[in-house]
Each structure stands twice: as structure tokens, then as C-alpha cells.
C-alpha positions as CSV (number, residue, x, y, z in Angstrom):
1,X,-0.2,-0.1,0.0
2,X,1.2,3.6,-0.8
3,X,1.3,6.4,1.8
4,X,-1.4,8.0,0.0
5,X,-3.7,5.1,0.2
6,X,-3.0,4.4,3.8
7,X,-3.6,8.2,4.5
8,X,-7.0,7.7,3.0
9,X,-7.6,4.4,4.9
10,X,-6.9,6.1,7.9
11,X,-9.2,9.0,7.1
12,X,-11.9,6.2,6.5
13,X,-11.2,4.5,9.7
14,X,-11.6,7.7,11.8
15,X,-14.9,8.7,9.9
16,X,-16.2,5.2,10.8
17,X,-15.5,5.6,14.2
18,X,-16.9,9.1,14.5
19,X,-20.1,7.6,13.1
20,X,-20.1,4.5,15.1
21,X,-20.0,7.0,18.5
22,X,-22.7,9.0,17.2
23,X,-24.8,6.0,16.6
24,X,-24.3,4.8,20.0
25,X,-24.8,8.6,21.5
26,X,-28.3,8.5,19.6
27,X,-29.2,5.1,20.3
28,X,-28.8,6.0,24.3
29,X,-30.6,9.3,23.6
30,X,-33.6,7.4,22.1
31,X,-33.8,4.9,25.1
32,X,-34.3,7.9,27.7
33,X,-38.0,8.1,26.1
34,X,-38.4,4.8,24.6
35,X,-38.2,1.3,26.3
36,X,-35.0,-0.6,25.7
37,X,-36.7,-3.4,23.8
38,X,-38.8,-1.3,21.4
39,X,-35.8,0.9,20.6
40,X,-33.8,-2.2,19.6
41,X,-37.0,-3.3,17.4
42,X,-37.1,0.1,15.7
43,X,-33.4,0.5,15.2
44,X,-33.0,-3.0,14.0
45,X,-35.9,-2.3,11.8
46,X,-34.4,0.6,10.1
47,X,-31.1,-0.7,9.8
48,X,-32.1,-3.7,7.9
49,X,-34.2,-1.7,5.3
50,X,-31.2,0.4,5.0
51,X,-28.7,-2.4,4.2
52,X,-31.3,-4.2,2.2
53,X,-31.5,-1.0,-0.1
54,X,-27.8,-1.0,-0.4
55,X,-27.6,-4.5,-1.3
56,X,-30.1,-4.1,-3.9
57,X,-28.7,-0.8,-5.4
58,X,-25.4,-3.2,-5.9
59,X,-27.6,-5.6,-7.3
60,X,-26.8,-8.3,-4.8
61,X,-29.2,-10.5,-3.1
62,X,-30.5,-9.3,0.2
63,X,-29.5,-12.5,2.0
64,X,-26.9,-14.9,1.2
65,X,-27.5,-17.5,-1.6
66,X,-27.7,-20.7,-0.2
67,X,-29.4,-19.6,3.0
68,X,-27.8,-19.5,6.4
69,X,-25.0,-21.7,6.8
70,X,-23.6,-23.2,10.0
71,X,-20.8,-20.5,10.3
72,X,-23.3,-17.7,9.7
73,X,-25.7,-19.0,12.1
74,X,-23.0,-19.5,14.8
75,X,-22.1,-15.6,14.0
76,X,-25.5,-14.5,14.3
77,X,-26.3,-16.2,17.5
78,X,-22.9,-14.8,19.2
79,X,-23.7,-11.5,17.5
80,X,-27.0,-11.3,19.1
81,X,-25.5,-11.8,22.7
82,X,-23.0,-8.7,21.6
83,X,-26.0,-6.5,20.3
84,X,-28.3,-7.7,23.3
85,X,-25.9,-6.7,25.9
86,X,-24.4,-3.7,24.5
87,X,-27.8,-2.2,23.9
88,X,-28.6,-2.8,27.6
89,X,-25.2,-1.1,28.5
90,X,-26.0,2.0,26.2
91,X,-29.6,2.3,27.9
92,X,-28.5,1.9,31.7
93,X,-24.8,2.8,31.7
94,X,-22.7,5.8,31.1
95,X,-21.7,6.1,27.2
96,X,-18.0,6.9,28.3
97,X,-17.5,3.8,30.2
98,X,-19.3,1.6,28.0
99,X,-17.3,2.6,25.0
100,X,-14.2,2.3,26.8
101,X,-14.7,-1.5,27.7
102,X,-15.9,-2.0,23.9
103,X,-12.3,-1.2,23.2
104,X,-11.1,-4.3,24.9
105,X,-12.6,-6.2,22.1
106,X,-9.5,-6.6,19.7
107,X,-7.7,-8.0,22.8
108,X,-10.3,-10.6,23.4
109,X,-10.1,-11.3,19.6
110,X,-6.1,-12.0,19.6
111,X,-6.7,-14.3,22.9
112,X,-9.5,-16.0,21.1
113,X,-7.6,-16.6,17.8
114,X,-5.0,-18.8,20.0
115,X,-8.1,-20.9,21.6
116,X,-10.1,-21.2,18.5
117,X,-7.7,-20.9,15.5
118,X,-4.7,-22.2,17.0
119,X,-2.8,-19.2,16.4
120,X,0.5,-18.2,18.1
121,X,1.4,-14.9,19.4
122,X,4.4,-13.9,21.6
123,X,4.7,-13.3,25.0
124,X,4.8,-9.3,24.6
125,X,1.0,-9.9,23.2
126,X,-0.1,-11.7,26.4
127,X,1.2,-9.0,28.4
128,X,-0.7,-6.3,26.3
129,X,-3.7,-8.6,27.0
130,X,-3.5,-8.6,30.6
131,X,-2.6,-4.9,30.7
132,X,-5.8,-4.4,28.8
133,X,-7.7,-6.7,31.3
134,X,-6.5,-4.6,34.0
135,X,-7.4,-1.4,32.4
136,X,-11.1,-2.8,32.0
137,X,-11.2,-3.6,35.7
138,X,-10.3,0.0,36.5
139,X,-13.1,1.2,34.2
140,X,-15.4,-1.4,35.7
141,X,-14.8,-0.6,39.5
142,X,-12.7,2.3,40.1
143,X,-14.3,2.9,43.6
144,X,-13.9,-0.5,44.9
145,X,-17.8,-1.0,45.0
146,X,-19.8,-4.0,44.1
147,X,-20.1,-4.3,40.2
148,X,-23.2,-2.9,38.7
149,X,-25.4,-4.8,36.4
150,X,-24.8,-2.0,33.7
151,X,-21.2,-2.8,33.9
152,X,-21.6,-6.2,33.6
153,X,-23.8,-5.8,30.3
154,X,-21.1,-3.8,29.0
155,X,-18.3,-6.6,29.4
156,X,-20.9,-9.2,28.0
157,X,-21.6,-7.2,25.0
158,X,-17.9,-6.6,24.2
159,X,-17.5,-10.5,24.7
160,X,-20.3,-11.1,22.3
161,X,-18.7,-8.6,19.6
162,X,-15.1,-10.1,20.2
163,X,-16.8,-13.5,19.4
164,X,-18.8,-12.2,16.3
165,X,-15.5,-10.8,15.0
166,X,-13.9,-14.5,15.4
167,X,-17.1,-16.1,13.8
168,X,-16.6,-14.0,10.8
169,X,-13.7,-15.7,9.7
170,X,-15.8,-18.7,9.7
171,X,-18.3,-17.0,7.4
172,X,-18.2,-17.7,3.8
173,X,-16.1,-15.4,1.7
174,X,-19.3,-15.3,-0.7
175,X,-21.2,-13.6,1.8
176,X,-20.9,-9.6,1.0
177,X,-20.8,-6.9,3.6
178,X,-24.3,-5.6,3.0
179,X,-25.6,-9.2,3.4
180,X,-23.6,-9.3,6.6
181,X,-25.2,-5.9,7.6
182,X,-28.7,-7.3,6.9
183,X,-28.0,-10.4,9.2
184,X,-26.5,-7.9,11.9
185,X,-29.6,-5.9,11.9
186,X,-32.1,-8.7,12.0
187,X,-30.1,-9.9,15.1
188,X,-31.0,-6.6,16.4
189,X,-34.6,-7.0,15.7
190,X,-34.4,-10.4,17.4
191,X,-32.6,-8.7,20.7
192,X,-35.5,-6.5,20.7
193,X,-38.1,-9.1,20.6
194,X,-36.5,-11.0,23.4
195,X,-36.1,-7.7,25.5
196,X,-39.8,-6.7,25.1
197,X,-40.9,-10.3,25.9
198,X,-38.8,-10.3,29.0
199,X,-39.7,-6.7,30.2
200,X,-43.5,-6.7,28.9
201,X,-42.9,-2.9,28.5
202,X,-45.9,-1.1,26.9
203,X,-45.9,-0.7,23.1
204,X,-45.8,3.1,22.3
205,X,-45.5,5.4,19.7
206,X,-41.9,7.0,19.9
207,X,-42.3,10.9,20.0
208,X,-40.8,12.6,17.0
209,X,-37.5,13.3,18.6
210,X,-37.0,9.5,19.7
211,X,-38.0,8.3,16.4
212,X,-35.6,10.9,14.5
213,X,-32.7,9.5,17.0
214,X,-33.3,5.9,16.0
215,X,-33.4,6.6,12.4
216,X,-30.3,8.6,12.7
217,X,-28.6,5.9,14.4
218,X,-29.5,3.4,11.9
219,X,-28.2,5.8,9.3
220,X,-24.9,6.6,11.1
221,X,-24.3,3.0,11.7
222,X,-24.7,2.0,7.9
223,X,-22.3,5.0,7.3
224,X,-20.1,3.8,9.7
225,X,-19.8,0.2,8.5
226,X,-19.4,1.3,4.8
227,X,-16.2,3.7,5.9
228,X,-15.1,0.8,8.0
229,X,-15.1,-1.7,5.0
230,X,-13.6,1.2,2.5
231,X,-10.8,1.8,5.2
232,X,-9.8,-2.3,5.5
233,X,-9.9,-2.1,1.7
234,X,-7.9,1.2,0.9
235,X,-5.0,1.0,3.3
236,X,-2.8,-1.3,5.0
237,X,-4.4,-3.5,7.8
238,X,-1.6,-2.5,10.4
239,X,-1.7,1.0,9.5
240,X,-5.6,1.7,9.8
241,X,-6.4,-0.6,12.3
242,X,-5.1,1.5,15.4
243,X,-7.2,4.3,14.5
244,X,-10.1,2.2,15.6
245,X,-9.3,3.5,19.2
246,X,-10.4,7.1,17.9
247,X,-13.9,5.9,18.7
248,X,-13.3,6.4,22.5
249,X,-12.3,10.0,21.8
250,X,-15.4,10.8,20.0
251,X,-17.7,8.9,22.5
252,X,-15.8,10.6,25.5
253,X,-16.7,14.1,23.9
254,X,-20.3,13.1,23.2
255,X,-20.8,11.7,26.6
256,X,-19.8,15.4,27.9
257,X,-21.7,16.9,25.8
258,X,-24.9,15.3,25.2
259,X,-25.2,13.7,28.5
260,X,-23.4,15.6,31.2
261,X,-21.0,12.7,32.0
262,X,-17.9,13.6,33.8
263,X,-15.3,10.7,33.5
264,X,-13.0,10.6,36.7
265,X,-9.2,10.2,36.4
266,X,-9.2,6.7,37.0
267,X,-11.4,5.6,34.5
268,X,-9.4,7.7,32.2
269,X,-6.3,5.9,33.2
270,X,-8.3,2.5,32.7
271,X,-9.0,3.7,29.0
272,X,-5.7,4.8,28.3
273,X,-4.3,1.3,29.6
274,X,-7.0,-0.5,27.0
275,X,-6.2,1.7,24.4
276,X,-2.4,1.6,24.5
277,X,-2.2,-2.1,25.1
278,X,-4.7,-2.8,22.1
279,X,-2.3,-0.8,19.8
280,X,0.8,-2.3,21.1
281,X,-0.8,-5.8,20.6
282,X,-2.2,-4.9,17.1
283,X,1.0,-3.2,15.7
284,X,3.5,-5.3,16.8
285,X,5.2,-7.5,13.9
286,X,4.1,-11.0,14.0
287,X,6.1,-14.2,13.7
288,X,6.6,-15.2,10.1
């Protein structure tokens, strides 16, 4: 890859992370007015329609040819866990801490690749993983009090997303990005149904502001996914991947501006440990 390609790839990655942060903030804003189950249902439906339209515009099938394979089924079930608990974390936990915990997903992917695919990593990478886990602990419980359910939601969501990324490697290469997007948002609809059944929350018509927030979250989510794909296809993976961590910067800004959150020094220290260990693990030269 040329320097210009890497520069463009990095710009696409930063744009994707900014869009993901806005998506999270808009979804959280909507859950302040609309029950979480209904929010997931509306958000998932909007995203499914948008990705289906994107697939049709590219003259692709909305769903993969040949149906849902075993690999796609496993990926969808794992993503259901991630989407469900991450949605709950956004609704009930601070945006800043939820976003910080999510940044540990690449480290979990590195560790999972050893267990699932038998890949070999150097001892320095294991040190980075341990440091990242310590950072998560700081973000989770900086005051020494008992863990809150909302914090556990964030951890489970992060583990689900990491498992989804690992399972993506088992998905057929013929499945397009738009089709994966459709499947991903269908999973969000399923998560909404589960939450709605569990909570028995009343079905209500969202206010115009909440409806626009959920529609905006869907638009920014599809935009972010497209920009992320462009980033990975434009620049070198080793160069553009560390820019994933700019998502936390955007999330912290939105958390302060939109929700009045005030991350303390210990939470910021934990976030710094997660980000630095992740960048170290992702940019270290691997064995030949």
C-alpha cells in the first residue's frame, strides 16, 4: 500500500469510528424516552431496510445465496449476545464507560484466535492482553464498590462482539458486506423481541425526537460500516486498524456534551491502558 492509500484508509477509519460513536449516542438518547426493547426493534428494522436497499443498489441478493450456513448461524447467535447486552449497557450505563470497555474487544479477539484457531502470539502480546484486562477492571470498578449490572452488560456485549469478529472468519467469503449488515440488524430485531418479551414494556409510539434519533442511529450505523469496509480495503491493515481507538475519543466528547457525564481520572487511566495495550498488540510485528 502507498502512503496516500494508507492516509485515505486512516481517514476512512476515523470517519467510521466517529459515525459509530454518534450511532451509540443517538441510540442512548432514544432509550431515555423509549423502552429498550422497542428501541432495539425500531433501530434493527431501520438498519435492515437500509442495508437491504444498499444490497439491491449493488445488484446483490438481500440474503446470502444458499441460505444461512452453520458458520453464519454461529456468527448470528454470538452477535445476538453482543447486540443484546451492548444495547442494554448503552441504555443503563454511562456512554463513556461502555465505550471504553468496548475497546478491549480486539484484545479478546487476539486471545480467542489462539484458543479457536490455534494461532501463535508472542509473550509480549499476552502482556498487552493482561494490561488491557487491568484497564477494563479500572473502568468497571474504580471506587471498589460492587459491580453494577450495567457494567456487566458492557463486558458481555464486548465479549459478544469479539466472538462475532472471530466467527466472521468462518463465514463464507461469498457473503457480501451488505448481506452481513442485513443479518446483523436482523439480529438486533431479535434482541429487541427478547427484551420486549422479558420486560413486557408497553408498546408506545415514539415521540418525533426519539424516532428521529433511532433513524439517525441507523443511518450513522450503516455509514460507519461502509466507511469501515472502505478503510480496510484502502489502506494497510496494520496502519489503519489502530485508528479504531479514536472511537473512544469521540464517545467521551459526546458523553460530556450530550449526557453531562464526567469521567474521573481512574476511568481515564483505565481507558488509556486499554487503548495503549490494544495498539501495542495490533501493531507489533508478527512471527513469520
